[in-house]
N, C-alpha and C positions, 0 to 999 in steps of 0.2 A: 332410388339408389340403390346400389347391389353393393356397392362398394365400401368394405368397412374395414378400418385397422386392427387386428389383432396382435396383444403381444404378452406371450409366455415365460411369466414369472419365476426361474428355479433356483438353488441354491447356486449355482455356479454360474449359470449365464440370463441375461435377460433380450427373448428376440421377438421380433416381430415383422410382421408383413401385411401389406393389404390385400384382401382376400375377396374376391368376384363371389356373393353368397348365390350366383345363378349357378356355377361351375364346382365352387369349391375350388377353384385353384387362387395360387397367389397372384395379384396383379403386377405385382415387383419382385426384387429377388429379394429374399429374408436378411435381417440387418440385424445380427449379434453384438450384444456389448454386455461383457464381466458383470456378473453383480456384484456390488460395492462389496469389500471385505465388513466395515458395519452394516448391517442392511436393512439399519430403519428405514419407516417409511419416508419420510423427508429424503435418504440420499437415493432411494428406490424409485421414487417421485421424480428427481433430475434425470435419472438414468433415461425412466418413459418418454418423460420432456424433450431428450434428446431426438427418443426414435421416432415420436409425433412429430417434430421438427422436420426432421430428414423424410418422411413419407408426407409432408402437407399441399404438395403440387396435387397429390394423388388422389388424398383424402378431404380436401378442405375443411368446413369447422364440422364434421360429420363425428358421431360417439364415437367411443375407442373401448375396447374389450379387454379386461385385463386378467389372466389368471395369478391365483398365487397357489403354494402345496400347504393351505387351511382350509377349513371350513368357512364358508359366508355365507352366513344366516339375515336374510333383509338387509346386505351390505356393510353388516359389521361381523366383525372375526373374534370370532369367541378363543380361539386357542390357536398357538402357532409352533412347526416343531423348528422347521428350517430355516428360517428368517429370525431376524433380531425380535427381542420379546418386546420391543415398543409394537407390536401387530397386538400383541394381545388386548381384545377390547373395543379395539379402535373401527370408529364408523368409516371403514374405509370410503367407501361408494362416495360421502358428502366430503371426506378431506381432499380424496386424488380431485372430483372436480373443482375442488374449490383451489384446490393448489395449480391445476392445470390448464383452468378457464375454459375446459367445456367437460361435456355429461362423458361420465366416465363409470362404467358397468365391470365390479369384481366379481368371477367367478373360480370355485374350485378346479386344479388343475384336470384332476380325472374328471369330473362330471363334463369341462370341455371337449377332453379327449372322448366320451360318450357322445355326446351330442354327435361331436364331428362325423365318428365311426356309424352313428344310425343315419346322419344327413348322406353321406358322401363318400362311407367306405365299405367296412367289411359288412354290414349289417343293415345296407342302403334301404331305406322305404320296407326294412323288417315290421309286418304288423302285429306282431306280439310280444312277449316282458324279453328285456334283452338286459345281461348283465357284463358289466367293459369290467376288467379289473387291469392293472396295468402294474406289472410287474417289475421293480427297480430298487432303489434303497428302501422300503415299506410295497406295500402292496393299496394302489389306489383303487376306487371303487364308483362304479357309475350306473343304478338302476333306470331303464328305460322302458316305458310301456305305451307303446302303438305312439313312438314318439314324443314323448311327455318324459322328463324328465324329475327323479324324487330326488330332489338334492340334496348333498352332503353328507351320505350315505359315508361310514368307516369301517367297511368290511373287513380291512387289513387286521383289525383289532378285534375280529372274532376272538374269543376264549377256545384254545384248539388242544388237547392234550397236554392244557396247566399253562399253556402258553399264547404269548398274542399270535396270532396266526404267520405276522407277518415277519417275528423274531424267529419261525420253524422253512417259514415258505418263499421268501422274498427270494431274488435272484441276486441281493447284494450278499446272503446268506449263504446260498449254493459257492459265491464266489469268497468267502473269507471262511468255512467249512472244507471247501477243496472238494466237493460234492461232485460225483460223476451228474451227467443228464440222466441216467435212469435212477440213481438213488436220490434226486431232486424230484424226480419224477412220481415217487411215491409220497413224497412229501405233497405234491400238487395235487396227487390222487383223493387223499386226505382233504386238504382243502376243497375241491370243487365238488366234492362229493357230499360236502356240509353245508355249502349255498347249495345243490341240487337239493337237498332235504327240505330245507327252511322257504327257499322261492320254488320250487321248479318251475323254472327257467325255461324259455323256447331256445333258445342262444346265448353262449358265452361267445365273447371275444377278447382273446385275452393279448391284450399290446404290453410294452414298455421295449425298453432296447432289445431284451434277448427275443422278442418275438421274431426277429431275423433268423433266428436256428429254431424255428418252429420245428422243421422236419425231425430232431435229435431228440424232441421233448413229447411234442402234439400227440403224435401216433401212441406211446405210452400210454395215454390216460385212459381210463374208459369208462363213460359217461353216457349216462341214458342220452344228456342232452346234446346236442351238435357243440362243437368248440373248433373256433376258427381264431387264427392271425388278424392282428390287425393288419389294417392297410396304408392307414397313411403315417404310422411312425412318427415323428416329431414333428410330424406337421399339425398333429392334431390339436395340438392346445392352444395353436396361432388362430385356424379356423374356428374349435370355438368358442374362444376370445371374440372374433369376429359373429357369432353368431348369436354371443349372448349380449351385444350391445347392440343390433338390430332389434331383435327381441325387445329390450329394456324402452325401445321406441313405441314398442306396438302395445305392451304390455307393464307400462312402468309400476302397475302397483303390486307386481310380486319381486320384487327387486328394491 
């Protein structure tokens, strides 16, 4: 079977669609439901259940992949920033699997986006070391080497000039401080030069909603490493979640 349901849980919305993993295309229109104001695991599971029910005819009893804005270490959530604190320490794979009555695999949202970009997007089939970053409220990151993910990196929290990097260079900071693209690009330059020094990657893929404005800041970056905008935009999390569900069937010991 090549169709798996991917669901992307964010601070404001929970979005899902069945994905054909042979093509990376949605097999049906996406469904979005607002994230509950009290975003406890139980409340989120209820919304996830509604999305699963909506696509029941398409996915049958297949496993489901779920992204969340937090690290997921062997199915457990060590800490969380943008959802209810009841997620902290939760054995989330087991909780959702038990609550929803089917195999559920959780994955960090930036990791999911990274997997999708390397398989179907801007880094399709890249043979080397790719770093995918998502510039948004914070900075998410995914490191992928020859198609294999190094999970749960938090490169937005590198210290830079005495600051948490994302507190200087996230796109939310650009908006909050009213920075021009030229001024913001100087901060991005510091950040990506630092990543270059630490990892010597072969390619940067730069995502997040602001990637649609790539022409206004991308050409201002002077890096040794090629840098390209993400292609899959807000579909990347859903596609990566579906990939994680499929992978958990093949490699259950990794999840």
